[in-house]
C-alpha positions as CSV (number, residue, x, y, z in Angstrom):
1,M,-19.8,6.1,-1.9
2,S,-18.0,3.8,-4.3
3,S,-18.9,0.1,-4.4
4,R,-16.0,-2.3,-3.9
5,L,-16.1,-6.0,-4.4
6,T,-14.3,-8.1,-1.8
7,I,-13.3,-11.7,-1.9
8,G,-12.4,-13.8,1.1
9,D,-9.0,-15.3,1.7
10,F,-10.2,-18.8,1.0
11,D,-11.9,-17.8,-2.3
12,F,-8.9,-16.0,-3.4
13,L,-6.5,-18.9,-2.6
14,E,-8.9,-21.3,-4.4
15,L,-8.9,-19.0,-7.5
16,L,-5.1,-18.9,-7.4
17,D,-4.9,-22.7,-7.2
18,R,-7.2,-23.1,-10.2
19,L,-5.5,-20.5,-12.5
20,P,-2.7,-22.9,-13.8
21,L,-5.4,-25.4,-14.7
22,L,-7.4,-22.8,-16.6
23,G,-4.7,-21.1,-18.5
24,D,-1.9,-21.4,-21.0
25,V,1.6,-19.7,-21.0
26,I,1.7,-17.3,-23.9
27,G,4.5,-15.0,-25.0
28,P,3.7,-11.4,-25.9
29,A,3.2,-10.2,-29.5
30,D,4.5,-6.9,-30.6
31,S,2.0,-4.4,-29.3
32,P,0.8,-1.8,-31.8
33,D,-0.1,0.7,-29.1
34,S,2.7,3.1,-28.2
35,S,0.4,5.4,-26.2
36,L,1.2,3.6,-22.9
37,S,3.0,5.7,-20.4
38,H,5.0,2.8,-19.1
39,A,7.0,0.6,-21.5
40,D,6.7,-2.2,-18.9
41,D,3.0,-2.5,-19.8
42,L,3.7,-3.2,-23.5
43,P,4.4,-7.0,-22.9
44,V,1.2,-7.2,-20.9
45,L,-0.9,-5.7,-23.7
46,G,1.1,-7.8,-26.2
47,T,0.2,-11.0,-24.3
48,L,-3.5,-10.1,-24.4
49,L,-3.2,-9.8,-28.2
50,A,-1.1,-12.9,-28.7
51,A,-3.4,-15.0,-26.7
52,G,-6.6,-13.7,-28.3
53,A,-7.9,-13.6,-24.8
54,D,-11.5,-12.6,-24.0
55,A,-10.2,-10.0,-21.5
56,L,-7.2,-8.7,-19.6
57,V,-8.0,-8.4,-15.9
58,T,-5.9,-5.6,-14.3
59,G,-6.1,-2.8,-11.8
60,D,-3.3,-0.9,-13.6
61,K,-4.6,2.6,-14.4
62,D,-2.3,3.0,-17.4
63,L,-3.8,-0.1,-19.0
64,L,-7.4,0.7,-17.9
65,V,-7.3,3.9,-20.0
66,L,-7.3,1.6,-23.1
67,V,-10.6,-0.1,-22.2
68,S,-12.3,1.4,-25.2
69,F,-9.7,-0.1,-27.6
70,Y,-9.0,-3.5,-25.9
71,P,-11.1,-6.0,-23.8
72,I,-9.7,-4.9,-20.4
73,L,-11.6,-5.4,-17.1
74,T,-11.0,-4.4,-13.6
75,P,-10.8,-7.3,-11.1
76,A,-14.2,-6.2,-9.6
77,E,-15.8,-6.2,-13.1
78,F,-14.3,-9.6,-13.8
79,C,-15.6,-11.1,-10.6
80,R,-19.1,-9.6,-11.3
81,R,-19.2,-11.1,-14.8
82,S,-17.9,-14.4,-13.5
83,G,-20.3,-14.7,-10.7
84,L,-17.6,-14.7,-8.0
């Protein structure tokens, strides 16, 4: 049985309300990784690099395969680490 983290509607809406206050708008850098199977994911990875972010939080399986090369977390792992 796999464990799955759930977040209530209220908590999720509160998180969404806070995100603009906690973040900056950053344009993507050129991504050096051409191993992504979807070209649409390159700007996402490029934004992680341009921002110098601590982590990219995603459920995208194509990006999650790069977890050993980049700081990429699943939403559940992010919530666990953040104490949510």
